[in-house]
ZAGUGU-220629 format. One record per residue (C-alpha): x, y, z; residue in three letters. Coordinates in Angstrom, 3 decimals, padded with zeros to 6 digits, always signed. Example, Ala and Ser with C-alpha at 12.3 -4.5 7.8 and 13.67 -1.06 7.14 Angstrom:
residues 2
<atom u="+012.300" v="-004.500" w="+007.800" resn="ala"/>
<atom u="+013.670" v="-001.060" w="+007.140" resn="ser"/>
***
This chain:
residues 334
<atom u="+007.130" v="-023.064" w="+020.850" resn="met"/>
<atom u="+009.621" v="-022.858" w="+023.608" resn="thr"/>
<atom u="+011.169" v="-020.046" w="+025.754" resn="asn"/>
<atom u="+014.378" v="-020.345" w="+023.764" resn="his"/>
<atom u="+015.087" v="-017.203" w="+021.957" resn="lys"/>
<atom u="+016.300" v="-018.190" w="+018.484" resn="leu"/>
<atom u="+016.403" v="-014.746" w="+016.968" resn="leu"/>
<atom u="+016.776" v="-011.155" w="+018.687" resn="glu"/>
<atom u="+016.512" v="-008.085" w="+016.577" resn="val"/>
<atom u="+017.530" v="-005.099" w="+018.582" resn="lys"/>
<atom u="+016.875" v="-001.541" w="+017.382" resn="glu"/>
<atom u="+017.675" v="-002.529" w="+013.698" resn="leu"/>
<atom u="+017.964" v="+000.290" w="+011.144" resn="lys"/>
<atom u="+018.255" v="-000.204" w="+007.420" resn="lys"/>
<atom u="+018.745" v="+003.022" w="+005.349" resn="tyr"/>
<atom u="+019.567" v="+003.377" w="+001.689" resn="phe"/>
<atom u="+021.602" v="+006.270" w="+000.414" resn="gln"/>
<atom u="+020.107" v="+007.768" w="-002.788" resn="leu"/>
<atom u="+021.059" v="+010.546" w="-005.110" resn="glu"/>
<atom u="+021.558" v="+014.125" w="-003.933" resn="lys"/>
<atom u="+022.205" v="+013.160" w="-000.498" resn="gly"/>
<atom u="+018.703" v="+011.755" w="+000.215" resn="lys"/>
<atom u="+018.260" v="+008.871" w="+002.626" resn="ile"/>
<atom u="+015.452" v="+006.164" w="+002.421" resn="leu"/>
<atom u="+014.673" v="+004.942" w="+005.853" resn="lys"/>
<atom u="+013.220" v="+001.539" w="+005.094" resn="ala"/>
<atom u="+013.592" v="+000.045" w="+008.494" resn="val"/>
<atom u="+013.889" v="+002.578" w="+011.381" resn="asp"/>
<atom u="+014.782" v="+001.014" w="+014.776" resn="cys"/>
<atom u="+012.702" v="-001.956" w="+015.312" resn="ile"/>
<atom u="+013.037" v="-004.551" w="+017.963" resn="ser"/>
<atom u="+011.461" v="-008.142" w="+018.581" resn="phe"/>
<atom u="+012.265" v="-011.632" w="+019.350" resn="asp"/>
<atom u="+011.428" v="-014.899" w="+017.692" resn="ile"/>
<atom u="+011.344" v="-018.064" w="+019.854" resn="tyr"/>
<atom u="+012.424" v="-021.559" w="+018.835" resn="lys"/>
<atom u="+009.313" v="-023.435" w="+017.165" resn="gly"/>
<atom u="+007.066" v="-020.483" w="+016.708" resn="glu"/>
<atom u="+005.879" v="-018.677" w="+013.590" resn="thr"/>
<atom u="+006.228" v="-014.847" w="+014.008" resn="phe"/>
<atom u="+004.025" v="-012.922" w="+011.504" resn="gly"/>
<atom u="+005.320" v="-009.625" w="+010.196" resn="leu"/>
<atom u="+002.524" v="-007.649" w="+008.487" resn="val"/>
<atom u="+001.847" v="-004.095" w="+006.943" resn="gly"/>
<atom u="+001.084" v="-002.404" w="+003.776" resn="glu"/>
<atom u="+003.432" v="-002.543" w="+000.818" resn="ser"/>
<atom u="+006.359" v="-000.374" w="+001.298" resn="gly"/>
<atom u="+006.299" v="-000.485" w="+005.174" resn="cys"/>
<atom u="+009.684" v="-002.283" w="+005.273" resn="gly"/>
<atom u="+008.743" v="-005.774" w="+006.200" resn="lys"/>
<atom u="+010.605" v="-007.469" w="+003.336" resn="ser"/>
<atom u="+013.712" v="-005.255" w="+003.837" resn="thr"/>
<atom u="+013.611" v="-006.543" w="+007.466" resn="thr"/>
<atom u="+013.639" v="-010.026" w="+006.485" resn="gly"/>
<atom u="+016.460" v="-009.531" w="+003.853" resn="arg"/>
<atom u="+018.558" v="-007.545" w="+006.381" resn="thr"/>
<atom u="+018.039" v="-010.394" w="+009.105" resn="ile"/>
<atom u="+019.391" v="-012.978" w="+006.829" resn="ile"/>
<atom u="+022.180" v="-010.767" w="+005.641" resn="gly"/>
<atom u="+021.280" v="-010.079" w="+002.065" resn="leu"/>
<atom u="+021.480" v="-006.428" w="+003.271" resn="tyr"/>
<atom u="+023.999" v="-004.977" w="+005.599" resn="asp"/>
<atom u="+022.327" v="-003.200" w="+008.560" resn="ser"/>
<atom u="+022.817" v="+000.518" w="+009.036" resn="thr"/>
<atom u="+022.587" v="+000.094" w="+012.702" resn="asp"/>
<atom u="+021.278" v="-002.191" w="+015.597" resn="gly"/>
<atom u="+021.843" v="-005.824" w="+015.880" resn="glu"/>
<atom u="+020.671" v="-009.233" w="+014.596" resn="val"/>
<atom u="+021.469" v="-011.987" w="+017.051" resn="leu"/>
<atom u="+020.860" v="-015.645" w="+015.940" resn="tyr"/>
<atom u="+021.614" v="-017.973" w="+018.779" resn="glu"/>
<atom u="+023.306" v="-015.246" w="+020.488" resn="gly"/>
<atom u="+025.639" v="-014.222" w="+017.600" resn="lys"/>
<atom u="+025.533" v="-010.988" w="+015.553" resn="asn"/>
<atom u="+024.704" v="-012.019" w="+012.068" resn="val"/>
<atom u="+026.292" v="-009.003" w="+010.520" resn="his"/>
<atom u="+029.852" v="-009.594" w="+012.214" resn="thr"/>
<atom u="+030.205" v="-013.351" w="+011.481" resn="leu"/>
<atom u="+033.453" v="-014.662" w="+010.077" resn="ser"/>
<atom u="+033.431" v="-016.469" w="+006.594" resn="glu"/>
<atom u="+033.403" v="-019.919" w="+008.389" resn="lys"/>
<atom u="+030.574" v="-018.870" w="+010.814" resn="glu"/>
<atom u="+028.623" v="-017.545" w="+007.761" resn="lys"/>
<atom u="+028.634" v="-021.098" w="+006.126" resn="leu"/>
<atom u="+026.963" v="-022.478" w="+009.384" resn="ser"/>
<atom u="+024.603" v="-019.713" w="+009.600" resn="phe"/>
<atom u="+023.238" v="-020.174" w="+005.956" resn="tyr"/>
<atom u="+022.806" v="-023.772" w="+006.862" resn="arg"/>
<atom u="+020.531" v="-022.760" w="+009.819" resn="ser"/>
<atom u="+018.662" v="-020.006" w="+008.213" resn="met"/>
<atom u="+017.110" v="-020.133" w="+004.561" resn="gln"/>
<atom u="+014.661" v="-017.963" w="+002.616" resn="met"/>
<atom u="+011.489" v="-018.721" w="+000.555" resn="ile"/>
<atom u="+010.967" v="-015.792" w="-001.961" resn="phe"/>
<atom u="+007.711" v="-014.033" w="-002.883" resn="gln"/>
<atom u="+007.610" v="-014.751" w="-006.563" resn="asp"/>
<atom u="+007.929" v="-018.185" w="-007.585" resn="pro"/>
<atom u="+008.213" v="-017.308" w="-011.223" resn="tyr"/>
<atom u="+011.311" v="-015.177" w="-010.644" resn="ala"/>
<atom u="+013.156" v="-016.992" w="-007.872" resn="ser"/>
<atom u="+013.812" v="-020.275" w="-009.860" resn="leu"/>
<atom u="+016.402" v="-020.455" w="-012.636" resn="asn"/>
<atom u="+014.400" v="-021.106" w="-015.858" resn="pro"/>
<atom u="+017.476" v="-023.040" w="-017.366" resn="arg"/>
<atom u="+017.915" v="-025.411" w="-014.597" resn="ser"/>
<atom u="+015.862" v="-028.591" w="-013.838" resn="thr"/>
<atom u="+014.175" v="-028.992" w="-010.564" resn="val"/>
<atom u="+016.840" v="-031.637" w="-009.559" resn="arg"/>
<atom u="+019.663" v="-028.934" w="-010.193" resn="glu"/>
<atom u="+017.671" v="-026.151" w="-008.289" resn="ile"/>
<atom u="+017.507" v="-028.242" w="-005.262" resn="ile"/>
<atom u="+020.855" v="-029.519" w="-005.474" resn="ala"/>
<atom u="+022.542" v="-026.143" w="-005.801" resn="glu"/>
<atom u="+022.662" v="-025.344" w="-002.004" resn="pro"/>
<atom u="+023.780" v="-028.800" w="-001.286" resn="met"/>
<atom u="+026.734" v="-028.514" w="-003.730" resn="glu"/>
<atom u="+027.373" v="-024.959" w="-002.384" resn="ala"/>
<atom u="+027.798" v="-026.455" w="+001.199" resn="his"/>
<atom u="+029.697" v="-029.580" w="-000.080" resn="asn"/>
<atom u="+026.975" v="-031.997" w="+001.135" resn="leu"/>
<atom u="+026.183" v="-035.513" w="-000.274" resn="tyr"/>
<atom u="+029.312" v="-036.197" w="-002.402" resn="arg"/>
<atom u="+027.712" v="-039.353" w="-003.291" resn="asp"/>
<atom u="+025.324" v="-038.480" w="-006.055" resn="lys"/>
<atom u="+023.079" v="-041.373" w="-005.460" resn="lys"/>
<atom u="+022.596" v="-040.238" w="-001.791" resn="glu"/>
<atom u="+022.098" v="-036.616" w="-003.130" resn="gln"/>
<atom u="+019.438" v="-037.700" w="-005.484" resn="met"/>
<atom u="+017.532" v="-039.698" w="-002.777" resn="glu"/>
<atom u="+017.515" v="-036.715" w="-000.770" resn="arg"/>
<atom u="+016.077" v="-034.542" w="-003.575" resn="ile"/>
<atom u="+013.252" v="-037.225" w="-004.161" resn="tyr"/>
<atom u="+012.584" v="-037.094" w="-000.421" resn="gln"/>
<atom u="+012.277" v="-033.316" w="-000.424" resn="leu"/>
<atom u="+009.909" v="-033.405" w="-003.468" resn="leu"/>
<atom u="+007.667" v="-035.767" w="-001.710" resn="glu"/>
<atom u="+007.749" v="-033.755" w="+001.551" resn="asp"/>
<atom u="+006.312" v="-030.597" w="-000.458" resn="val"/>
<atom u="+003.684" v="-032.631" w="-002.090" resn="gly"/>
<atom u="+005.508" v="-033.235" w="-005.554" resn="leu"/>
<atom u="+006.995" v="-036.586" w="-006.931" resn="asn"/>
<atom u="+010.136" v="-037.946" w="-008.207" resn="arg"/>
<atom u="+008.958" v="-037.510" w="-011.882" resn="asp"/>
<atom u="+009.201" v="-033.754" w="-011.273" resn="his"/>
<atom u="+012.921" v="-033.778" w="-010.774" resn="ala"/>
<atom u="+013.868" v="-033.663" w="-014.336" resn="asn"/>
<atom u="+011.416" v="-031.041" w="-015.457" resn="arg"/>
<atom u="+011.945" v="-027.153" w="-015.712" resn="tyr"/>
<atom u="+010.209" v="-024.492" w="-013.932" resn="pro"/>
<atom u="+008.011" v="-023.335" w="-016.829" resn="his"/>
<atom u="+006.264" v="-026.815" w="-016.813" resn="glu"/>
<atom u="+004.709" v="-026.123" w="-013.420" resn="phe"/>
<atom u="+001.853" v="-024.035" w="-012.001" resn="ser"/>
<atom u="+002.525" v="-021.186" w="-009.671" resn="gly"/>
<atom u="+001.774" v="-023.096" w="-006.662" resn="gly"/>
<atom u="+003.967" v="-026.177" w="-007.681" resn="gln"/>
<atom u="+006.919" v="-023.519" w="-008.394" resn="arg"/>
<atom u="+006.517" v="-022.388" w="-004.729" resn="gln"/>
<atom u="+006.678" v="-025.968" w="-003.428" resn="arg"/>
<atom u="+009.811" v="-026.350" w="-005.317" resn="ile"/>
<atom u="+011.155" v="-023.133" w="-003.687" resn="gly"/>
<atom u="+010.214" v="-024.501" w="-000.346" resn="ile"/>
<atom u="+012.010" v="-027.737" w="-001.094" resn="ala"/>
<atom u="+015.098" v="-025.800" w="-002.045" resn="arg"/>
<atom u="+014.821" v="-023.804" w="+001.327" resn="ala"/>
<atom u="+014.635" v="-027.200" w="+003.008" resn="leu"/>
<atom u="+017.680" v="-028.705" w="+001.328" resn="ala"/>
<atom u="+020.160" v="-027.847" w="+003.988" resn="leu"/>
<atom u="+017.933" v="-028.882" w="+006.953" resn="asn"/>
<atom u="+017.621" v="-025.360" w="+008.397" resn="pro"/>
<atom u="+016.138" v="-024.528" w="+011.784" resn="asp"/>
<atom u="+014.690" v="-021.023" w="+010.733" resn="phe"/>
<atom u="+012.904" v="-019.982" w="+007.576" resn="ile"/>
<atom u="+012.169" v="-016.503" w="+006.436" resn="ile"/>
<atom u="+008.969" v="-016.870" w="+004.313" resn="ala"/>
<atom u="+008.815" v="-013.473" w="+002.493" resn="asp"/>
<atom u="+005.250" v="-013.011" w="+001.167" resn="glu"/>
<atom u="+005.235" v="-016.707" w="+000.063" resn="pro"/>
<atom u="+001.576" v="-016.709" w="-001.005" resn="ile"/>
<atom u="+000.992" v="-013.201" w="-002.368" resn="ser"/>
<atom u="+001.694" v="-014.282" w="-006.023" resn="ala"/>
<atom u="-000.471" v="-017.150" w="-005.931" resn="leu"/>
<atom u="-004.150" v="-017.801" w="-006.715" resn="asp"/>
<atom u="-006.415" v="-017.562" w="-003.684" resn="val"/>
<atom u="-007.371" v="-021.260" w="-004.055" resn="ser"/>
<atom u="-003.652" v="-022.301" w="-003.833" resn="val"/>
<atom u="-002.669" v="-019.903" w="-000.972" resn="gln"/>
<atom u="-004.474" v="-022.115" w="+001.794" resn="ala"/>
<atom u="-002.537" v="-025.205" w="+000.472" resn="gln"/>
<atom u="+000.933" v="-023.514" w="+000.752" resn="ile"/>
<atom u="+000.036" v="-022.246" w="+004.140" resn="val"/>
<atom u="-001.069" v="-025.729" w="+005.393" resn="asn"/>
<atom u="+002.052" v="-027.233" w="+003.909" resn="leu"/>
<atom u="+004.283" v="-024.710" w="+005.832" resn="leu"/>
<atom u="+002.342" v="-025.706" w="+009.141" resn="lys"/>
<atom u="+002.694" v="-029.496" w="+008.276" resn="lys"/>
<atom u="+006.506" v="-029.008" w="+007.663" resn="leu"/>
<atom u="+006.906" v="-026.973" w="+010.916" resn="gln"/>
<atom u="+005.344" v="-029.855" w="+012.983" resn="lys"/>
<atom u="+007.419" v="-032.571" w="+011.161" resn="glu"/>
<atom u="+010.666" v="-030.748" w="+011.383" resn="lys"/>
<atom u="+010.513" v="-028.431" w="+014.118" resn="gly"/>
<atom u="+011.012" v="-025.338" w="+012.122" resn="leu"/>
<atom u="+010.814" v="-021.682" w="+013.139" resn="thr"/>
<atom u="+009.254" v="-019.107" w="+010.772" resn="tyr"/>
<atom u="+009.198" v="-015.420" w="+010.185" resn="leu"/>
<atom u="+006.195" v="-015.215" w="+007.976" resn="phe"/>
<atom u="+006.040" v="-011.873" w="+006.078" resn="ile"/>
<atom u="+002.712" v="-010.871" w="+004.653" resn="ala"/>
<atom u="+000.302" v="-008.043" w="+003.879" resn="his"/>
<atom u="-002.832" v="-010.105" w="+004.347" resn="asp"/>
<atom u="-003.833" v="-010.088" w="+007.910" resn="leu"/>
<atom u="-006.621" v="-012.639" w="+007.401" resn="ser"/>
<atom u="-004.164" v="-015.289" w="+006.204" resn="met"/>
<atom u="-001.304" v="-014.490" w="+008.697" resn="val"/>
<atom u="-003.884" v="-015.305" w="+011.494" resn="lys"/>
<atom u="-003.987" v="-019.067" w="+010.483" resn="his"/>
<atom u="-000.192" v="-019.566" w="+010.765" resn="ile"/>
<atom u="+001.214" v="-017.004" w="+013.395" resn="ser"/>
<atom u="+001.727" v="-017.509" w="+017.172" resn="asn"/>
<atom u="+002.602" v="-013.851" w="+017.493" resn="arg"/>
<atom u="+002.291" v="-010.845" w="+014.997" resn="ile"/>
<atom u="+004.113" v="-007.717" w="+014.558" resn="gly"/>
<atom u="+002.467" v="-004.802" w="+012.786" resn="val"/>
<atom u="+004.958" v="-002.447" w="+010.717" resn="met"/>
<atom u="+004.191" v="+001.071" w="+009.324" resn="tyr"/>
<atom u="+006.680" v="+003.153" w="+007.331" resn="leu"/>
<atom u="+009.658" v="+001.365" w="+008.767" resn="gly"/>
<atom u="+008.420" v="+001.209" w="+012.334" resn="his"/>
<atom u="+006.891" v="-001.470" w="+014.433" resn="met"/>
<atom u="+003.676" v="-000.123" w="+015.799" resn="val"/>
<atom u="+002.063" v="-003.206" w="+017.684" resn="glu"/>
<atom u="+003.216" v="-006.626" w="+018.693" resn="leu"/>
<atom u="+001.303" v="-009.314" w="+020.551" resn="thr"/>
<atom u="-000.260" v="-012.784" w="+020.263" resn="glu"/>
<atom u="-002.114" v="-013.522" w="+017.163" resn="ser"/>
<atom u="-005.378" v="-014.224" w="+019.021" resn="lys"/>
<atom u="-005.019" v="-011.182" w="+021.130" resn="glu"/>
<atom u="-004.376" v="-008.943" w="+018.076" resn="leu"/>
<atom u="-007.478" v="-009.942" w="+016.455" resn="tyr"/>
<atom u="-009.579" v="-009.849" w="+019.543" resn="lys"/>
<atom u="-008.178" v="-006.500" w="+020.908" resn="lys"/>
<atom u="-006.145" v="-004.336" w="+018.417" resn="pro"/>
<atom u="-004.763" v="-001.324" w="+020.118" resn="leu"/>
<atom u="-003.038" v="+000.815" w="+017.461" resn="his"/>
<atom u="-005.394" v="+002.684" w="+014.976" resn="pro"/>
<atom u="-003.355" v="+001.438" w="+012.146" resn="tyr"/>
<atom u="-003.971" v="-002.217" w="+013.297" resn="thr"/>
<atom u="-007.615" v="-001.469" w="+013.715" resn="gln"/>
<atom u="-007.935" v="-000.060" w="+010.194" resn="ala"/>
<atom u="-006.143" v="-003.060" w="+008.722" resn="leu"/>
<atom u="-008.372" v="-005.476" w="+010.606" resn="leu"/>
<atom u="-011.586" v="-003.587" w="+009.629" resn="ser"/>
<atom u="-010.618" v="-004.037" w="+005.952" resn="ala"/>
<atom u="-011.098" v="-007.947" w="+006.189" resn="ile"/>
<atom u="-014.379" v="-008.889" w="+004.847" resn="pro"/>
<atom u="-016.558" v="-011.032" w="+007.085" resn="ile"/>
<atom u="-018.258" v="-013.900" w="+005.500" resn="pro"/>
<atom u="-021.833" v="-013.026" w="+006.763" resn="asp"/>
<atom u="-023.694" v="-010.376" w="+004.623" resn="pro"/>
<atom u="-025.738" v="-009.265" w="+007.561" resn="asp"/>
<atom u="-022.795" v="-008.779" w="+009.852" resn="val"/>
<atom u="-020.771" v="-007.234" w="+007.076" resn="glu"/>
<atom u="-023.443" v="-004.644" w="+006.010" resn="asp"/>
<atom u="-023.952" v="-003.463" w="+009.805" resn="glu"/>
<atom u="-020.447" v="-003.168" w="+011.026" resn="arg"/>
<atom u="-018.370" v="+000.135" w="+011.004" resn="glu"/>
<atom u="-015.307" v="+000.215" w="+009.094" resn="arg"/>
<atom u="-012.236" v="+002.342" w="+009.867" resn="met"/>
<atom u="-011.064" v="+003.747" w="+006.698" resn="ile"/>
<atom u="-007.431" v="+005.063" w="+006.438" resn="ile"/>
<atom u="-007.363" v="+008.271" w="+004.410" resn="gln"/>
<atom u="-004.588" v="+009.368" w="+001.976" resn="gly"/>
<atom u="-001.354" v="+007.556" w="+000.775" resn="glu"/>
<atom u="+001.308" v="+006.161" w="+002.717" resn="ile"/>
<atom u="+004.095" v="+008.978" w="+003.161" resn="pro"/>
<atom u="+007.507" v="+008.525" w="+001.526" resn="ser"/>
<atom u="+010.194" v="+006.825" w="+003.743" resn="pro"/>
<atom u="+012.587" v="+009.321" w="+002.216" resn="ile"/>
<atom u="+010.609" v="+012.327" w="+004.267" resn="asn"/>
<atom u="+008.602" v="+010.574" w="+007.043" resn="pro"/>
<atom u="+006.189" v="+012.760" w="+008.963" resn="pro"/>
<atom u="+007.603" v="+014.162" w="+012.333" resn="ser"/>
<atom u="+006.539" v="+012.557" w="+015.585" resn="gly"/>
<atom u="+004.384" v="+009.707" w="+015.096" resn="cys"/>
<atom u="+004.792" v="+008.464" w="+011.347" resn="val"/>
<atom u="+001.115" v="+007.454" w="+011.284" resn="phe"/>
<atom u="-000.295" v="+010.871" w="+012.158" resn="arg"/>
<atom u="-000.986" v="+012.131" w="+008.703" resn="thr"/>
<atom u="-003.412" v="+009.264" w="+008.239" resn="arg"/>
<atom u="-004.582" v="+008.596" w="+011.662" resn="cys"/>
<atom u="-008.341" v="+009.495" w="+012.464" resn="pro"/>
<atom u="-007.659" v="+010.050" w="+016.123" resn="val"/>
<atom u="-004.276" v="+012.016" w="+015.857" resn="ala"/>
<atom u="-003.599" v="+014.653" w="+018.514" resn="met"/>
<atom u="-001.591" v="+017.658" w="+018.705" resn="glu"/>
<atom u="+001.323" v="+015.711" w="+020.594" resn="ala"/>
<atom u="+001.479" v="+013.352" w="+017.619" resn="cys"/>
<atom u="+003.100" v="+015.943" w="+015.345" resn="ala"/>
<atom u="+006.132" v="+016.607" w="+017.538" resn="ser"/>
<atom u="+006.760" v="+013.560" w="+019.919" resn="leu"/>
<atom u="+007.584" v="+010.125" w="+018.810" resn="lys"/>
<atom u="+005.346" v="+007.660" w="+020.592" resn="pro"/>
<atom u="+007.167" v="+005.206" w="+023.176" resn="lys"/>
<atom u="+007.154" v="+001.520" w="+022.551" resn="trp"/>
<atom u="+005.547" v="+000.200" w="+025.655" resn="lys"/>
<atom u="+003.885" v="-002.987" w="+027.139" resn="glu"/>
<atom u="+000.348" v="-001.858" w="+027.674" resn="val"/>
<atom u="-000.968" v="-005.205" w="+028.725" resn="glu"/>
<atom u="+001.008" v="-008.551" w="+029.232" resn="glu"/>
<atom u="+002.888" v="-009.291" w="+026.206" resn="gln"/>
<atom u="+000.883" v="-006.668" w="+024.212" resn="his"/>
<atom u="+003.176" v="-003.925" w="+023.043" resn="phe"/>
<atom u="+002.135" v="-000.710" w="+021.085" resn="val"/>
<atom u="+003.781" v="+002.674" w="+020.086" resn="ala"/>
<atom u="+000.864" v="+005.079" w="+020.278" resn="cys"/>
<atom u="+000.250" v="+008.223" w="+022.218" resn="his"/>
<atom u="-003.311" v="+007.071" w="+023.181" resn="leu"/>
<atom u="-001.675" v="+004.745" w="+025.684" resn="tyr"/>
<atom u="+000.521" v="+007.416" w="+027.158" resn="asp"/>
<atom u="-001.249" v="+008.574" w="+030.363" resn="asn"/>
<atom u="+000.680" v="+011.961" w="+030.499" resn="glu"/>
<atom u="-000.036" v="+012.869" w="+026.724" resn="ile"/>
<atom u="-003.802" v="+011.835" w="+026.970" resn="thr"/>
<atom u="-004.361" v="+013.769" w="+030.095" resn="lys"/>
<atom u="-002.788" v="+016.960" w="+028.497" resn="asp"/>
<atom u="-004.901" v="+016.331" w="+025.414" resn="his"/>
<atom u="-008.100" v="+016.100" w="+027.507" resn="asp"/>
<atom u="-007.237" v="+019.355" w="+029.505" resn="glu"/>
<atom u="-006.759" v="+021.099" w="+026.024" resn="val"/>
<atom u="-009.977" v="+019.844" w="+024.677" resn="ala"/>
<atom u="-011.962" v="+020.934" w="+027.904" resn="val"/>
<atom u="-010.357" v="+024.368" w="+027.685" resn="thr"/>
<atom u="-011.320" v="+024.691" w="+024.031" resn="lys"/>
***
């Protein structure tokens, strides 16, 4: 990882207009940076907006507000010529390897598609050699080039999806829950493959997932999302050692420890209730309706995004001295 900011997300919003004038606030004013060569993990429950964030960053969705800067240029205001260069630099690995591959195309045709869209390798022999090399890079072999997706297992299909993402020699890859649809025994293999490719090719990843235990093994830094908001961001080791936000604490406490004695004795922090609708999110802090330590101020005041410790950011009233002071005074009075 370097000090070079490859991607800057600034107060990004993505709202969807629904029927009867309703608005779904999928991503609601989040900011973070990703540095060249690192893996930035983005985690949270299903429906928190992490996949929408990834799709808005790469331009599959137009942003409602805010900026996405890639190498200093706003992704959403690029010219057609600039977009071609951008899409060569940034690619995406999709969640479902069953749905993201065209069942009527051979593996060779699937991997060749982005090459042909960008007019690469006009020499068919050269293109074929590149396809063979990509297959070997992801742990498959040349014989697989003429087969169809239905002839492969889920893990093998995801390897094909990774090969397709690498076809244009990108610098940045958004991996949108690339292991969630796979068997547990295969998940570690795909994560190890991604780490190997990163080391060999100098790749930068945005790794989106809901499984905090797996994200730990691949991420340098982790951002935690809840209901369209970023609630905590810090280095991976720091997050697991000292989670600050109650939501992060609850997510980590749900991860089982492979020691029966420790597992039986530890206290778990259980989140009560269902995640609210992003169409009608709670006022103030969006997590307050499920938070075990919610205060009166949480209902009316939106928590500030602040650096509590070095490179450890959190949005929670527990770390706002003025609010906690008032809360303590009220508690004493009562």
